[in-house]
All heavy atoms as atom14 arrays in JSON, in Angstrom:
{
  "sequence": "MGSGHAHQDIVELARLYQHGRLLLDEMVTSVVPSEINEGFEAMKSGDVTRIVVDVQS",
  "atom14_mask": [
    [1, 1, 1, 1, 1, 1, 1, 1, 0, 0, 0, 0, 0, 0],
    [1, 1, 1, 1, 0, 0, 0, 0, 0, 0, 0, 0, 0, 0],
    [1, 1, 1, 1, 1, 1, 0, 0, 0, 0, 0, 0, 0, 0],
    [1, 1, 1, 1, 0, 0, 0, 0, 0, 0, 0, 0, 0, 0],
    [1, 1, 1, 1, 1, 1, 1, 1, 1, 1, 0, 0, 0, 0],
    [1, 1, 1, 1, 1, 0, 0, 0, 0, 0, 0, 0, 0, 0],
    [1, 1, 1, 1, 1, 1, 1, 1, 1, 1, 0, 0, 0, 0],
    [1, 1, 1, 1, 1, 1, 1, 1, 1, 0, 0, 0, 0, 0],
    [1, 1, 1, 1, 1, 1, 1, 1, 0, 0, 0, 0, 0, 0],
    [1, 1, 1, 1, 1, 1, 1, 1, 0, 0, 0, 0, 0, 0],
    [1, 1, 1, 1, 1, 1, 1, 0, 0, 0, 0, 0, 0, 0],
    [1, 1, 1, 1, 1, 1, 1, 1, 1, 0, 0, 0, 0, 0],
    [1, 1, 1, 1, 1, 1, 1, 1, 0, 0, 0, 0, 0, 0],
    [1, 1, 1, 1, 1, 0, 0, 0, 0, 0, 0, 0, 0, 0],
    [1, 1, 1, 1, 1, 1, 1, 1, 1, 1, 1, 0, 0, 0],
    [1, 1, 1, 1, 1, 1, 1, 1, 0, 0, 0, 0, 0, 0],
    [1, 1, 1, 1, 1, 1, 1, 1, 1, 1, 1, 1, 0, 0],
    [1, 1, 1, 1, 1, 1, 1, 1, 1, 0, 0, 0, 0, 0],
    [1, 1, 1, 1, 1, 1, 1, 1, 1, 1, 0, 0, 0, 0],
    [1, 1, 1, 1, 0, 0, 0, 0, 0, 0, 0, 0, 0, 0],
    [1, 1, 1, 1, 1, 1, 1, 1, 1, 1, 1, 0, 0, 0],
    [1, 1, 1, 1, 1, 1, 1, 1, 0, 0, 0, 0, 0, 0],
    [1, 1, 1, 1, 1, 1, 1, 1, 0, 0, 0, 0, 0, 0],
    [1, 1, 1, 1, 1, 1, 1, 1, 0, 0, 0, 0, 0, 0],
    [1, 1, 1, 1, 1, 1, 1, 1, 0, 0, 0, 0, 0, 0],
    [1, 1, 1, 1, 1, 1, 1, 1, 1, 0, 0, 0, 0, 0],
    [1, 1, 1, 1, 1, 1, 1, 1, 0, 0, 0, 0, 0, 0],
    [1, 1, 1, 1, 1, 1, 1, 0, 0, 0, 0, 0, 0, 0],
    [1, 1, 1, 1, 1, 1, 1, 0, 0, 0, 0, 0, 0, 0],
    [1, 1, 1, 1, 1, 1, 0, 0, 0, 0, 0, 0, 0, 0],
    [1, 1, 1, 1, 1, 1, 1, 0, 0, 0, 0, 0, 0, 0],
    [1, 1, 1, 1, 1, 1, 1, 0, 0, 0, 0, 0, 0, 0],
    [1, 1, 1, 1, 1, 1, 1, 0, 0, 0, 0, 0, 0, 0],
    [1, 1, 1, 1, 1, 1, 0, 0, 0, 0, 0, 0, 0, 0],
    [1, 1, 1, 1, 1, 1, 1, 1, 1, 0, 0, 0, 0, 0],
    [1, 1, 1, 1, 1, 1, 1, 1, 0, 0, 0, 0, 0, 0],
    [1, 1, 1, 1, 1, 1, 1, 1, 0, 0, 0, 0, 0, 0],
    [1, 1, 1, 1, 1, 1, 1, 1, 1, 0, 0, 0, 0, 0],
    [1, 1, 1, 1, 0, 0, 0, 0, 0, 0, 0, 0, 0, 0],
    [1, 1, 1, 1, 1, 1, 1, 1, 1, 1, 1, 0, 0, 0],
    [1, 1, 1, 1, 1, 1, 1, 1, 1, 0, 0, 0, 0, 0],
    [1, 1, 1, 1, 1, 0, 0, 0, 0, 0, 0, 0, 0, 0],
    [1, 1, 1, 1, 1, 1, 1, 1, 0, 0, 0, 0, 0, 0],
    [1, 1, 1, 1, 1, 1, 1, 1, 1, 0, 0, 0, 0, 0],
    [1, 1, 1, 1, 1, 1, 0, 0, 0, 0, 0, 0, 0, 0],
    [1, 1, 1, 1, 0, 0, 0, 0, 0, 0, 0, 0, 0, 0],
    [1, 1, 1, 1, 1, 1, 1, 1, 0, 0, 0, 0, 0, 0],
    [1, 1, 1, 1, 1, 1, 1, 0, 0, 0, 0, 0, 0, 0],
    [1, 1, 1, 1, 1, 1, 1, 0, 0, 0, 0, 0, 0, 0],
    [1, 1, 1, 1, 1, 1, 1, 1, 1, 1, 1, 0, 0, 0],
    [1, 1, 1, 1, 1, 1, 1, 1, 0, 0, 0, 0, 0, 0],
    [1, 1, 1, 1, 1, 1, 1, 0, 0, 0, 0, 0, 0, 0],
    [1, 1, 1, 1, 1, 1, 1, 0, 0, 0, 0, 0, 0, 0],
    [1, 1, 1, 1, 1, 1, 1, 1, 0, 0, 0, 0, 0, 0],
    [1, 1, 1, 1, 1, 1, 1, 0, 0, 0, 0, 0, 0, 0],
    [1, 1, 1, 1, 1, 1, 1, 1, 1, 0, 0, 0, 0, 0],
    [1, 1, 1, 1, 1, 1, 0, 0, 0, 0, 0, 0, 0, 0]
  ],
  "atom14_positions": [
    [[20.5, 5.9, 3.38], [20.15, 6.76, 4.47], [21.28, 7.7, 4.84], [21.28, 8.29, 5.91], [19.7, 5.94, 5.67], [18.38, 5.22, 5.41], [17.67, 4.4, 6.82], [17.4, 5.73, 7.96], [0.0, 0.0, 0.0], [0.0, 0.0, 0.0], [0.0, 0.0, 0.0], [0.0, 0.0, 0.0], [0.0, 0.0, 0.0], [0.0, 0.0, 0.0]],
    [[22.25, 7.81, 4.01], [23.32, 8.74, 4.27], [24.05, 8.41, 5.56], [24.46, 7.29, 5.79], [0.0, 0.0, 0.0], [0.0, 0.0, 0.0], [0.0, 0.0, 0.0], [0.0, 0.0, 0.0], [0.0, 0.0, 0.0], [0.0, 0.0, 0.0], [0.0, 0.0, 0.0], [0.0, 0.0, 0.0], [0.0, 0.0, 0.0], [0.0, 0.0, 0.0]],
    [[24.18, 9.4, 6.41], [24.9, 9.2, 7.66], [23.97, 8.78, 8.8], [24.36, 8.82, 9.96], [25.64, 10.48, 8.05], [24.69, 11.51, 8.28], [0.0, 0.0, 0.0], [0.0, 0.0, 0.0], [0.0, 0.0, 0.0], [0.0, 0.0, 0.0], [0.0, 0.0, 0.0], [0.0, 0.0, 0.0], [0.0, 0.0, 0.0], [0.0, 0.0, 0.0]],
    [[22.75, 8.38, 8.47], [21.81, 7.95, 9.5], [22.22, 6.62, 10.12], [23.1, 5.92, 9.62], [0.0, 0.0, 0.0], [0.0, 0.0, 0.0], [0.0, 0.0, 0.0], [0.0, 0.0, 0.0], [0.0, 0.0, 0.0], [0.0, 0.0, 0.0], [0.0, 0.0, 0.0], [0.0, 0.0, 0.0], [0.0, 0.0, 0.0], [0.0, 0.0, 0.0]],
    [[21.59, 6.31, 11.22], [21.8, 5.05, 11.92], [20.47, 4.32, 11.92], [19.64, 4.56, 12.81], [22.3, 5.3, 13.34], [23.61, 6.01, 13.37], [23.7, 7.37, 13.51], [24.87, 5.55, 13.23], [24.97, 7.73, 13.47], [25.71, 6.64, 13.31], [0.0, 0.0, 0.0], [0.0, 0.0, 0.0], [0.0, 0.0, 0.0], [0.0, 0.0, 0.0]],
    [[20.26, 3.47, 10.9], [18.95, 2.87, 10.65], [18.34, 2.24, 11.88], [17.16, 2.47, 12.18], [19.05, 1.85, 9.52], [0.0, 0.0, 0.0], [0.0, 0.0, 0.0], [0.0, 0.0, 0.0], [0.0, 0.0, 0.0], [0.0, 0.0, 0.0], [0.0, 0.0, 0.0], [0.0, 0.0, 0.0], [0.0, 0.0, 0.0], [0.0, 0.0, 0.0]],
    [[19.07, 1.44, 12.62], [18.5, 0.76, 13.77], [17.97, 1.77, 14.8], [16.84, 1.65, 15.27], [19.54, -0.17, 14.44], [19.01, -0.89, 15.63], [18.08, -1.9, 15.52], [19.23, -0.71, 16.95], [17.77, -2.33, 16.74], [18.46, -1.62, 17.62], [0.0, 0.0, 0.0], [0.0, 0.0, 0.0], [0.0, 0.0, 0.0], [0.0, 0.0, 0.0]],
    [[18.76, 2.76, 15.12], [18.33, 3.78, 16.09], [17.22, 4.65, 15.52], [16.26, 5.0, 16.22], [19.51, 4.65, 16.5], [20.58, 3.91, 17.25], [21.85, 4.74, 17.4], [22.02, 5.76, 16.74], [22.76, 4.29, 18.25], [0.0, 0.0, 0.0], [0.0, 0.0, 0.0], [0.0, 0.0, 0.0], [0.0, 0.0, 0.0], [0.0, 0.0, 0.0]],
    [[17.35, 5.03, 14.26], [16.38, 5.93, 13.65], [15.0, 5.28, 13.55], [13.98, 5.93, 13.83], [16.84, 6.36, 12.26], [18.1, 7.21, 12.32], [18.45, 7.71, 13.41], [18.75, 7.36, 11.26], [0.0, 0.0, 0.0], [0.0, 0.0, 0.0], [0.0, 0.0, 0.0], [0.0, 0.0, 0.0], [0.0, 0.0, 0.0], [0.0, 0.0, 0.0]],
    [[14.95, 4.01, 13.16], [13.66, 3.33, 13.02], [12.99, 3.19, 14.38], [11.78, 3.39, 14.51], [13.84, 1.98, 12.3], [14.21, 2.24, 10.84], [12.58, 1.13, 12.4], [14.64, 1.02, 10.07], [0.0, 0.0, 0.0], [0.0, 0.0, 0.0], [0.0, 0.0, 0.0], [0.0, 0.0, 0.0], [0.0, 0.0, 0.0], [0.0, 0.0, 0.0]],
    [[13.76, 2.86, 15.4], [13.2, 2.77, 16.75], [12.64, 4.13, 17.18], [11.53, 4.22, 17.72], [14.28, 2.28, 17.75], [13.79, 2.4, 19.18], [14.67, 0.84, 17.44], [0.0, 0.0, 0.0], [0.0, 0.0, 0.0], [0.0, 0.0, 0.0], [0.0, 0.0, 0.0], [0.0, 0.0, 0.0], [0.0, 0.0, 0.0], [0.0, 0.0, 0.0]],
    [[13.34, 5.19, 16.93], [12.88, 6.53, 17.3], [11.63, 6.93, 16.51], [10.68, 7.48, 17.06], [13.99, 7.56, 17.08], [13.61, 8.98, 17.38], [13.28, 9.25, 18.85], [13.57, 8.39, 19.71], [12.72, 10.32, 19.13], [0.0, 0.0, 0.0], [0.0, 0.0, 0.0], [0.0, 0.0, 0.0], [0.0, 0.0, 0.0], [0.0, 0.0, 0.0]],
    [[11.61, 6.63, 15.21], [10.43, 6.95, 14.4], [9.22, 6.17, 14.87], [8.1, 6.7, 14.93], [10.72, 6.67, 12.92], [11.75, 7.61, 12.28], [12.15, 7.11, 10.9], [11.23, 9.03, 12.23], [0.0, 0.0, 0.0], [0.0, 0.0, 0.0], [0.0, 0.0, 0.0], [0.0, 0.0, 0.0], [0.0, 0.0, 0.0], [0.0, 0.0, 0.0]],
    [[9.41, 4.9, 15.22], [8.3, 4.09, 15.74], [7.78, 4.67, 17.05], [6.57, 4.75, 17.28], [8.74, 2.65, 15.93], [0.0, 0.0, 0.0], [0.0, 0.0, 0.0], [0.0, 0.0, 0.0], [0.0, 0.0, 0.0], [0.0, 0.0, 0.0], [0.0, 0.0, 0.0], [0.0, 0.0, 0.0], [0.0, 0.0, 0.0], [0.0, 0.0, 0.0]],
    [[8.68, 5.11, 17.92], [8.29, 5.72, 19.19], [7.48, 7.0, 18.97], [6.44, 7.22, 19.58], [9.51, 6.01, 20.05], [9.17, 6.49, 21.46], [10.4, 6.9, 22.23], [11.03, 8.1, 21.68], [10.54, 9.34, 21.8], [9.41, 9.55, 22.43], [11.18, 10.36, 21.28], [0.0, 0.0, 0.0], [0.0, 0.0, 0.0], [0.0, 0.0, 0.0]],
    [[7.96, 7.83, 18.05], [7.24, 9.06, 17.74], [5.84, 8.76, 17.2], [4.87, 9.44, 17.56], [8.03, 9.89, 16.73], [9.32, 10.52, 17.26], [10.12, 11.11, 16.1], [9.03, 11.57, 18.31], [0.0, 0.0, 0.0], [0.0, 0.0, 0.0], [0.0, 0.0, 0.0], [0.0, 0.0, 0.0], [0.0, 0.0, 0.0], [0.0, 0.0, 0.0]],
    [[5.73, 7.76, 16.34], [4.42, 7.37, 15.8], [3.5, 6.89, 16.91], [2.34, 7.3, 16.99], [4.6, 6.29, 14.73], [3.29, 5.77, 14.2], [2.54, 6.53, 13.33], [2.8, 4.53, 14.58], [1.32, 6.07, 12.84], [1.6, 4.06, 14.11], [0.86, 4.83, 13.24], [-0.34, 4.37, 12.77], [0.0, 0.0, 0.0], [0.0, 0.0, 0.0]],
    [[4.01, 6.04, 17.78], [3.19, 5.5, 18.88], [2.71, 6.6, 19.81], [1.61, 6.49, 20.39], [3.98, 4.48, 19.68], [4.2, 3.19, 18.92], [5.09, 2.22, 19.68], [5.95, 2.63, 20.45], [4.87, 0.94, 19.46], [0.0, 0.0, 0.0], [0.0, 0.0, 0.0], [0.0, 0.0, 0.0], [0.0, 0.0, 0.0], [0.0, 0.0, 0.0]],
    [[3.46, 7.66, 19.95], [3.08, 8.76, 20.84], [2.31, 9.86, 20.11], [2.06, 10.93, 20.67], [4.32, 9.34, 21.53], [4.87, 8.44, 22.57], [5.76, 7.43, 22.29], [4.65, 8.38, 23.91], [6.06, 6.79, 23.4], [5.4, 7.34, 24.4], [0.0, 0.0, 0.0], [0.0, 0.0, 0.0], [0.0, 0.0, 0.0], [0.0, 0.0, 0.0]],
    [[1.96, 9.62, 18.86], [1.16, 10.59, 18.11], [1.92, 11.81, 17.63], [1.32, 12.81, 17.28], [0.0, 0.0, 0.0], [0.0, 0.0, 0.0], [0.0, 0.0, 0.0], [0.0, 0.0, 0.0], [0.0, 0.0, 0.0], [0.0, 0.0, 0.0], [0.0, 0.0, 0.0], [0.0, 0.0, 0.0], [0.0, 0.0, 0.0], [0.0, 0.0, 0.0]],
    [[3.25, 11.72, 17.6], [4.05, 12.88, 17.19], [4.53, 12.75, 15.75], [5.09, 13.7, 15.2], [5.22, 13.06, 18.14], [4.7, 13.37, 19.55], [5.76, 13.77, 20.51], [6.41, 14.98, 20.05], [7.7, 15.24, 20.26], [8.44, 14.37, 20.92], [8.23, 16.34, 19.83], [0.0, 0.0, 0.0], [0.0, 0.0, 0.0], [0.0, 0.0, 0.0]],
    [[4.35, 11.58, 15.14], [4.69, 11.36, 13.73], [3.41, 10.88, 13.07], [2.95, 9.77, 13.29], [5.8, 10.32, 13.59], [6.26, 9.99, 12.19], [6.82, 11.24, 11.49], [7.32, 8.91, 12.22], [0.0, 0.0, 0.0], [0.0, 0.0, 0.0], [0.0, 0.0, 0.0], [0.0, 0.0, 0.0], [0.0, 0.0, 0.0], [0.0, 0.0, 0.0]],
    [[2.79, 11.75, 12.3], [1.45, 11.5, 11.78], [1.49, 10.78, 10.42], [1.19, 11.36, 9.38], [0.7, 12.83, 11.67], [0.63, 13.62, 12.99], [-0.05, 14.95, 12.77], [-0.03, 12.81, 14.08], [0.0, 0.0, 0.0], [0.0, 0.0, 0.0], [0.0, 0.0, 0.0], [0.0, 0.0, 0.0], [0.0, 0.0, 0.0], [0.0, 0.0, 0.0]],
    [[1.84, 9.51, 10.46], [1.94, 8.73, 9.23], [0.58, 8.44, 8.61], [0.44, 8.44, 7.39], [2.67, 7.41, 9.49], [4.11, 7.53, 9.97], [4.68, 6.15, 10.27], [4.96, 8.26, 8.95], [0.0, 0.0, 0.0], [0.0, 0.0, 0.0], [0.0, 0.0, 0.0], [0.0, 0.0, 0.0], [0.0, 0.0, 0.0], [0.0, 0.0, 0.0]],
    [[-0.43, 8.19, 9.43], [-1.76, 7.86, 8.9], [-2.31, 8.97, 8.01], [-2.96, 8.7, 7.01], [-2.73, 7.57, 10.04], [-2.32, 6.36, 10.86], [-1.7, 5.43, 10.29], [-2.59, 6.35, 12.06], [0.0, 0.0, 0.0], [0.0, 0.0, 0.0], [0.0, 0.0, 0.0], [0.0, 0.0, 0.0], [0.0, 0.0, 0.0], [0.0, 0.0, 0.0]],
    [[-2.03, 10.21, 8.39], [-2.51, 11.34, 7.6], [-1.82, 11.45, 6.25], [-2.33, 12.12, 5.35], [-2.33, 12.64, 8.39], [-3.26, 12.79, 9.56], [-2.87, 11.97, 10.8], [-1.86, 11.24, 10.77], [-3.58, 12.06, 11.79], [0.0, 0.0, 0.0], [0.0, 0.0, 0.0], [0.0, 0.0, 0.0], [0.0, 0.0, 0.0], [0.0, 0.0, 0.0]],
    [[-0.68, 10.81, 6.09], [0.04, 10.85, 4.83], [-0.49, 9.85, 3.81], [-0.2, 9.96, 2.62], [1.52, 10.57, 5.06], [2.23, 11.61, 5.84], [3.96, 11.15, 5.98], [4.51, 12.25, 7.25], [0.0, 0.0, 0.0], [0.0, 0.0, 0.0], [0.0, 0.0, 0.0], [0.0, 0.0, 0.0], [0.0, 0.0, 0.0], [0.0, 0.0, 0.0]],
    [[-1.25, 8.86, 4.27], [-1.76, 7.81, 3.38], [-3.08, 8.26, 2.79], [-4.04, 8.54, 3.51], [-1.93, 6.48, 4.14], [-2.56, 5.42, 3.24], [-0.59, 6.01, 4.68], [0.0, 0.0, 0.0], [0.0, 0.0, 0.0], [0.0, 0.0, 0.0], [0.0, 0.0, 0.0], [0.0, 0.0, 0.0], [0.0, 0.0, 0.0], [0.0, 0.0, 0.0]],
    [[-3.13, 8.34, 1.48], [-4.34, 8.74, 0.79], [-5.27, 7.57, 0.56], [-6.48, 7.71, 0.62], [-3.99, 9.35, -0.6], [-3.03, 10.37, -0.4], [-5.2, 9.92, -1.27], [0.0, 0.0, 0.0], [0.0, 0.0, 0.0], [0.0, 0.0, 0.0], [0.0, 0.0, 0.0], [0.0, 0.0, 0.0], [0.0, 0.0, 0.0], [0.0, 0.0, 0.0]],
    [[-4.7, 6.38, 0.33], [-5.52, 5.23, -0.03], [-4.82, 3.94, 0.35], [-3.59, 3.87, 0.35], [-5.76, 5.26, -1.56], [-6.53, 4.17, -1.97], [0.0, 0.0, 0.0], [0.0, 0.0, 0.0], [0.0, 0.0, 0.0], [0.0, 0.0, 0.0], [0.0, 0.0, 0.0], [0.0, 0.0, 0.0], [0.0, 0.0, 0.0], [0.0, 0.0, 0.0]],
    [[-5.62, 2.94, 0.69], [-5.11, 1.59, 0.91], [-5.77, 0.71, -0.15], [-6.98, 0.71, -0.29], [-5.46, 1.07, 2.32], [-4.99, -0.36, 2.5], [-4.84, 1.98, 3.39], [0.0, 0.0, 0.0], [0.0, 0.0, 0.0], [0.0, 0.0, 0.0], [0.0, 0.0, 0.0], [0.0, 0.0, 0.0], [0.0, 0.0, 0.0], [0.0, 0.0, 0.0]],
    [[-4.95, 0.0, -0.9], [-5.48, -0.86, -1.96], [-5.17, -2.31, -1.61], [-4.2, -2.6, -0.92], [-4.89, -0.51, -3.34], [-5.29, 0.89, -3.76], [-3.39, -0.66, -3.37], [0.0, 0.0, 0.0], [0.0, 0.0, 0.0], [0.0, 0.0, 0.0], [0.0, 0.0, 0.0], [0.0, 0.0, 0.0], [0.0, 0.0, 0.0], [0.0, 0.0, 0.0]],
    [[-6.01, -3.22, -2.09], [-5.73, -4.65, -1.86], [-4.49, -5.07, -2.63], [-3.86, -4.25, -3.3], [-6.98, -5.34, -2.39], [-7.59, -4.38, -3.34], [-7.22, -3.01, -2.85], [0.0, 0.0, 0.0], [0.0, 0.0, 0.0], [0.0, 0.0, 0.0], [0.0, 0.0, 0.0], [0.0, 0.0, 0.0], [0.0, 0.0, 0.0], [0.0, 0.0, 0.0]],
    [[-4.16, -6.31, -2.57], [-2.92, -6.78, -3.16], [-2.81, -6.58, -4.67], [-1.79, -6.89, -5.26], [-2.71, -8.26, -2.82], [-3.77, -9.03, -3.31], [0.0, 0.0, 0.0], [0.0, 0.0, 0.0], [0.0, 0.0, 0.0], [0.0, 0.0, 0.0], [0.0, 0.0, 0.0], [0.0, 0.0, 0.0], [0.0, 0.0, 0.0], [0.0, 0.0, 0.0]],
    [[-3.84, -6.05, -5.3], [-3.77, -5.73, -6.72], [-2.96, -4.45, -6.89], [-3.5, -3.34, -6.93], [-5.16, -5.57, -7.32], [-5.99, -6.84, -7.29], [-5.37, -7.94, -8.13], [-4.78, -7.65, -9.2], [-5.45, -9.11, -7.71], [0.0, 0.0, 0.0], [0.0, 0.0, 0.0], [0.0, 0.0, 0.0], [0.0, 0.0, 0.0], [0.0, 0.0, 0.0]],
    [[-1.67, -4.6, -6.98], [-0.75, -3.46, -6.99], [-1.0, -2.54, -8.18], [-0.82, -1.33, -8.09], [0.71, -3.96, -6.96], [0.96, -4.66, -5.63], [1.69, -2.83, -7.17], [2.28, -5.37, -5.55], [0.0, 0.0, 0.0], [0.0, 0.0, 0.0], [0.0, 0.0, 0.0], [0.0, 0.0, 0.0], [0.0, 0.0, 0.0], [0.0, 0.0, 0.0]],
    [[-1.44, -3.09, -9.29], [-1.68, -2.27, -10.49], [-2.7, -1.17, -10.22], [-2.59, -0.08, -10.78], [-2.11, -3.14, -11.65], [-0.98, -4.0, -12.15], [0.19, -3.68, -11.97], [-1.31, -5.12, -12.76], [0.0, 0.0, 0.0], [0.0, 0.0, 0.0], [0.0, 0.0, 0.0], [0.0, 0.0, 0.0], [0.0, 0.0, 0.0], [0.0, 0.0, 0.0]],
    [[-3.68, -1.43, -9.34], [-4.66, -0.38, -9.0], [-3.94, 0.8, -8.34], [-4.25, 1.96, -8.6], [-5.7, -0.93, -8.03], [-6.61, -1.97, -8.62], [-7.56, -2.55, -7.57], [-7.84, -1.85, -6.56], [-7.99, -3.69, -7.75], [0.0, 0.0, 0.0], [0.0, 0.0, 0.0], [0.0, 0.0, 0.0], [0.0, 0.0, 0.0], [0.0, 0.0, 0.0]],
    [[-3.0, 0.49, -7.49], [-2.24, 1.54, -6.82], [-1.41, 2.36, -7.78], [-1.36, 3.59, -7.7], [0.0, 0.0, 0.0], [0.0, 0.0, 0.0], [0.0, 0.0, 0.0], [0.0, 0.0, 0.0], [0.0, 0.0, 0.0], [0.0, 0.0, 0.0], [0.0, 0.0, 0.0], [0.0, 0.0, 0.0], [0.0, 0.0, 0.0], [0.0, 0.0, 0.0]],
    [[-0.77, 1.67, -8.73], [0.03, 2.39, -9.73], [-0.84, 3.29, -10.59], [-0.47, 4.42, -10.9], [0.81, 1.42, -10.62], [2.04, 0.87, -9.98], [2.19, -0.5, -9.78], [3.06, 1.69, -9.56], [3.33, -1.01, -9.19], [4.21, 1.2, -8.97], [4.33, -0.16, -8.78], [0.0, 0.0, 0.0], [0.0, 0.0, 0.0], [0.0, 0.0, 0.0]],
    [[-2.01, 2.82, -10.97], [-2.91, 3.64, -11.78], [-3.37, 4.87, -11.0], [-3.44, 5.97, -11.57], [-4.12, 2.81, -12.24], [-3.76, 1.75, -13.27], [-3.08, 2.32, -14.51], [-3.52, 3.37, -15.02], [-2.1, 1.7, -14.96], [0.0, 0.0, 0.0], [0.0, 0.0, 0.0], [0.0, 0.0, 0.0], [0.0, 0.0, 0.0], [0.0, 0.0, 0.0]],
    [[-3.66, 4.71, -9.73], [-4.08, 5.85, -8.91], [-2.95, 6.87, -8.8], [-3.18, 8.09, -8.87], [-4.52, 5.37, -7.54], [0.0, 0.0, 0.0], [0.0, 0.0, 0.0], [0.0, 0.0, 0.0], [0.0, 0.0, 0.0], [0.0, 0.0, 0.0], [0.0, 0.0, 0.0], [0.0, 0.0, 0.0], [0.0, 0.0, 0.0], [0.0, 0.0, 0.0]],
    [[-1.71, 6.4, -8.64], [-0.58, 7.32, -8.55], [-0.38, 8.05, -9.87], [-0.13, 9.26, -9.88], [0.69, 6.57, -8.18], [0.72, 6.14, -6.73], [2.32, 5.48, -6.18], [2.57, 4.12, -7.31], [0.0, 0.0, 0.0], [0.0, 0.0, 0.0], [0.0, 0.0, 0.0], [0.0, 0.0, 0.0], [0.0, 0.0, 0.0], [0.0, 0.0, 0.0]],
    [[-0.5, 7.33, -10.98], [-0.34, 7.97, -12.3], [-1.39, 9.05, -12.52], [-1.12, 10.06, -13.16], [-0.43, 6.92, -13.4], [0.77, 6.04, -13.51], [0.56, 5.03, -14.65], [1.63, 3.99, -14.69], [1.37, 2.98, -15.73], [0.0, 0.0, 0.0], [0.0, 0.0, 0.0], [0.0, 0.0, 0.0], [0.0, 0.0, 0.0], [0.0, 0.0, 0.0]],
    [[-2.59, 8.83, -12.0], [-3.68, 9.79, -12.23], [-3.47, 11.09, -11.46], [-4.06, 12.1, -11.78], [-5.01, 9.16, -11.81], [-5.12, 9.1, -10.4], [0.0, 0.0, 0.0], [0.0, 0.0, 0.0], [0.0, 0.0, 0.0], [0.0, 0.0, 0.0], [0.0, 0.0, 0.0], [0.0, 0.0, 0.0], [0.0, 0.0, 0.0], [0.0, 0.0, 0.0]],
    [[-2.64, 11.01, -10.4], [-2.41, 12.21, -9.58], [-3.47, 12.44, -8.53], [-3.47, 13.46, -7.86], [0.0, 0.0, 0.0], [0.0, 0.0, 0.0], [0.0, 0.0, 0.0], [0.0, 0.0, 0.0], [0.0, 0.0, 0.0], [0.0, 0.0, 0.0], [0.0, 0.0, 0.0], [0.0, 0.0, 0.0], [0.0, 0.0, 0.0], [0.0, 0.0, 0.0]],
    [[-4.4, 11.5, -8.38], [-5.48, 11.65, -7.41], [-5.06, 11.33, -5.98], [-5.81, 11.61, -5.04], [-6.66, 10.73, -7.77], [-7.34, 11.18, -9.06], [-7.25, 12.37, -9.4], [-7.97, 10.32, -9.71], [0.0, 0.0, 0.0], [0.0, 0.0, 0.0], [0.0, 0.0, 0.0], [0.0, 0.0, 0.0], [0.0, 0.0, 0.0], [0.0, 0.0, 0.0]],
    [[-3.91, 10.73, -5.8], [-3.48, 10.32, -4.46], [-2.07, 10.81, -4.19], [-1.33, 11.14, -5.11], [-3.52, 8.78, -4.31], [-4.92, 8.25, -4.48], [-2.58, 8.1, -5.29], [0.0, 0.0, 0.0], [0.0, 0.0, 0.0], [0.0, 0.0, 0.0], [0.0, 0.0, 0.0], [0.0, 0.0, 0.0], [0.0, 0.0, 0.0], [0.0, 0.0, 0.0]],
    [[-1.73, 10.85, -2.92], [-0.38, 11.26, -2.52], [0.44, 10.03, -2.15], [1.52, 9.8, -2.68], [-0.43, 12.2, -1.31], [-1.25, 13.3, -1.65], [0.95, 12.68, -0.94], [0.0, 0.0, 0.0], [0.0, 0.0, 0.0], [0.0, 0.0, 0.0], [0.0, 0.0, 0.0], [0.0, 0.0, 0.0], [0.0, 0.0, 0.0], [0.0, 0.0, 0.0]],
    [[-0.07, 9.22, -1.23], [0.61, 8.01, -0.77], [-0.39, 6.86, -0.79], [-1.54, 7.02, -0.41], [1.13, 8.15, 0.66], [2.14, 9.24, 0.86], [3.53, 8.77, 0.43], [4.56, 9.72, 0.8], [4.94, 10.73, 0.04], [4.37, 10.95, -1.11], [5.9, 11.54, 0.45], [0.0, 0.0, 0.0], [0.0, 0.0, 0.0], [0.0, 0.0, 0.0]],
    [[0.08, 5.7, -1.2], [-0.76, 4.5, -1.23], [-0.05, 3.41, -0.44], [1.16, 3.25, -0.52], [-0.98, 4.03, -2.67], [-1.83, 5.04, -3.42], [-1.63, 2.66, -2.7], [-2.1, 4.66, -4.85], [0.0, 0.0, 0.0], [0.0, 0.0, 0.0], [0.0, 0.0, 0.0], [0.0, 0.0, 0.0], [0.0, 0.0, 0.0], [0.0, 0.0, 0.0]],
    [[-0.85, 2.68, 0.32], [-0.35, 1.49, 1.02], [-0.99, 0.3, 0.36], [-2.21, 0.27, 0.14], [-0.72, 1.54, 2.52], [-0.36, 0.22, 3.2], [-0.03, 2.71, 3.19], [0.0, 0.0, 0.0], [0.0, 0.0, 0.0], [0.0, 0.0, 0.0], [0.0, 0.0, 0.0], [0.0, 0.0, 0.0], [0.0, 0.0, 0.0], [0.0, 0.0, 0.0]],
    [[-0.18, -0.71, 0.04], [-0.7, -1.94, -0.54], [-0.88, -2.95, 0.58], [0.08, -3.3, 1.27], [0.25, -2.5, -1.63], [-0.28, -3.82, -2.16], [0.42, -1.49, -2.75], [0.0, 0.0, 0.0], [0.0, 0.0, 0.0], [0.0, 0.0, 0.0], [0.0, 0.0, 0.0], [0.0, 0.0, 0.0], [0.0, 0.0, 0.0], [0.0, 0.0, 0.0]],
    [[-2.1, -3.42, 0.77], [-2.4, -4.42, 1.79], [-2.25, -5.78, 1.15], [-3.13, -6.27, 0.47], [-3.82, -4.21, 2.32], [-4.2, -5.19, 3.4], [-3.4, -6.1, 3.7], [-5.3, -5.04, 3.96], [0.0, 0.0, 0.0], [0.0, 0.0, 0.0], [0.0, 0.0, 0.0], [0.0, 0.0, 0.0], [0.0, 0.0, 0.0], [0.0, 0.0, 0.0]],
    [[-1.12, -6.41, 1.36], [-0.82, -7.69, 0.7], [-1.58, -8.85, 1.31], [-1.55, -9.95, 0.78], [0.7, -7.98, 0.7], [1.43, -6.96, -0.14], [1.25, -8.05, 2.1], [0.0, 0.0, 0.0], [0.0, 0.0, 0.0], [0.0, 0.0, 0.0], [0.0, 0.0, 0.0], [0.0, 0.0, 0.0], [0.0, 0.0, 0.0], [0.0, 0.0, 0.0]],
    [[-2.27, -8.64, 2.41], [-3.04, -9.71, 3.03], [-4.49, -9.72, 2.56], [-5.27, -10.58, 2.98], [-2.96, -9.6, 4.54], [-1.56, -9.83, 5.05], [-1.49, -9.8, 6.56], [-2.47, -9.61, 7.24], [-0.31, -10.02, 7.08], [0.0, 0.0, 0.0], [0.0, 0.0, 0.0], [0.0, 0.0, 0.0], [0.0, 0.0, 0.0], [0.0, 0.0, 0.0]],
    [[-4.88, -8.8, 1.72], [-6.26, -8.75, 1.22], [-6.46, -9.76, 0.12], [-5.6, -10.02, -0.67], [-6.59, -7.37, 0.67], [-6.57, -6.44, 1.68], [0.0, 0.0, 0.0], [0.0, 0.0, 0.0], [0.0, 0.0, 0.0], [0.0, 0.0, 0.0], [0.0, 0.0, 0.0], [0.0, 0.0, 0.0], [0.0, 0.0, 0.0], [0.0, 0.0, 0.0]]
  ]
}
C-alpha cells in the first residue's frame, strides 16, 4: 500500500461505503459459489470485470 496507513484507510473506505459514497457493489459483475474455477473461467472469457467468490455457498 505504499505510504498508506492501512488501519486508517480501511476504516475510511468502510465509512464511505456505508454512506453510499464508495460504490463497490456496482464494481462487482458476478458472484460465484465456492467453485473458484468458475470465476477464473469467467475472468478469462472477458465477460466480467470483478467477481466475488462466496465461500459460504
